[in-house]
N, C-alpha and C positions, 0 to 999 in steps of 0.2 A: 408357592410358599416355601420358605427355607426355615429349618429349625435344627438345632443340635441339642445334645444332651451330654451330661457327665454322670458319674455315679450318683451324685446328689442334687442335681438341678437340671432344669431345662433352660435353653437360651430363650431370648425373646423370639417371637415368630416374625419373620420378615417377609413382606409381600414383594415378590420379584416381578417387576414390570416386564411383560412380554415373556420371551423364552430365556431361560438361564443359559448364559454362555460363560466362557472363561473369564472375561473381563468383569462381568457382573458378580460372578462367584468370588473373585479376588476382592472386590469391593466389600462384599458381605463379610468375608473372612477378616478383612482389615478393620471394619467398623463394628462388627458384632461378635464374632467368635473370639478373636485373640484377646480383646480387652475383657470380655465377660468371663473367660475361663483361665486367664493368666497363663497363657501358653508360651510366651516368649522366654527363651533361655531357662526353661523349667524342666530339669531332667526327670522329674517325677510324673510329668504329664505328657502323654503321647496322643496325638490327634489321629483319629481313624476316619478315613473317607473311602468310598469305593472308587472304582476307576471309570465312573461315568465320564463321558466326553468333556463336560465343563470342569471336572475335577483334575484332569491330567495336567494341564498347564499350571495349575496352582501349586503343584508339588515344589517346583523351583522357588516360587514366591514364598511358600511356607518355610522352606529351608533358609532362604535369605532373611526371613523374619525371626529365625532362631526357634522355629517350631518343629519338634520331632514328629515325624509322620510314620505311622505303622504301615508297612506293606500289607495290602489287603487283597485277597483274591477277587477277581471280577465275578459278578453274578453269584453272590453269596448271601442272599437275604436271610437265610435261616440262621446265619451267625451274627448278623448285624442287629443289635438290640433296638436301634431306632426304628427299624422296619415294623416292630410291634406297635410303636406309638402311632406311626402313620396308619397301620391297619386298624388300630383302635378308633382313630378319627374317621376313617372311611366307613367303618361299620355304623357310625352314628348318622350317616347321610340317609335320610328317609324321604326327602322331598326335593323337588327342584327349587332352584333359587331364581327369583325374578331379576336380580341384578348381581353383578360381580361383587358389589359392596356387601350385599346380603350373604354371599358365599364366604367372603373374607371374614366378616363379623362372626359367622357361624364357626368357622375353623378356629379363629382366635379364642372365642369363648370356650370351646371344648379343649383346646390346647392348654389354656389357663386353668381349666378344671381338673387336669390330670393330677392324681395324688402325688404328693411330694416323695413318697416312698417307692413309687413305681419304677423310676430309673434304677434305683438300687436293687430292686427285685430282678430287673432284667439283666443287670450286670452279674448278679449272683447265679443266673442261669447259664452263663457262658460255658463253664466246664461241662455241664450236662449236654448242651447243644453240640459241643465239639465231639463228645463221645457218641452222640446220636448220628452225627454226620459221618463219622468214621465207620460206625456200624452199618450205615446205609451206603457205604462206599461212595460217598459224595452226593448221594441222592437226596431228595427233599425229605425234610423231617417235619413233625407237626408243631411248628412254632410260628 
C-alpha cells in the first residue's frame, strides 16, 4: 500500500501490485501524489520522501515535473510523521486475514477513519521531534 499526507489531508490509499519499484513509484507519484497535492511548480510546497530504493530514481522525475524535494536523511523514522500513521494502522491488526482483499479492505477502512486533524498534529510535533533527536545524539526517540 502507498499513501501520503500533507499538513491538512491524506492522499488516497493506493494498492501496489507486487513489490514497489522505481517505475511503479513514479506512476503513483504521477497519478496520485502530484495532482492531489498540487505540487507542480509550487514554491510553497515541498515533497518529502525517504531514500528507500524505489524513491531514489524518482528524484529526477520529480525535479523534471517541477516538484521541490526535501533532502531527507536515510533511516529517520522518528522524524517522518507518516510513520506514525503507518504505526497507527499496524497497531489495529489483531487478526489474520483470509484473503488479500480482506487485508486491503481493512487497511483502507482504517486509513479513511483517521481523524482529519491528525496530520496537522503530527506536523506540529516536528520541532519537538528534532529537539529530541538532537538530545539523543541521533538515537531513537519515543515517537
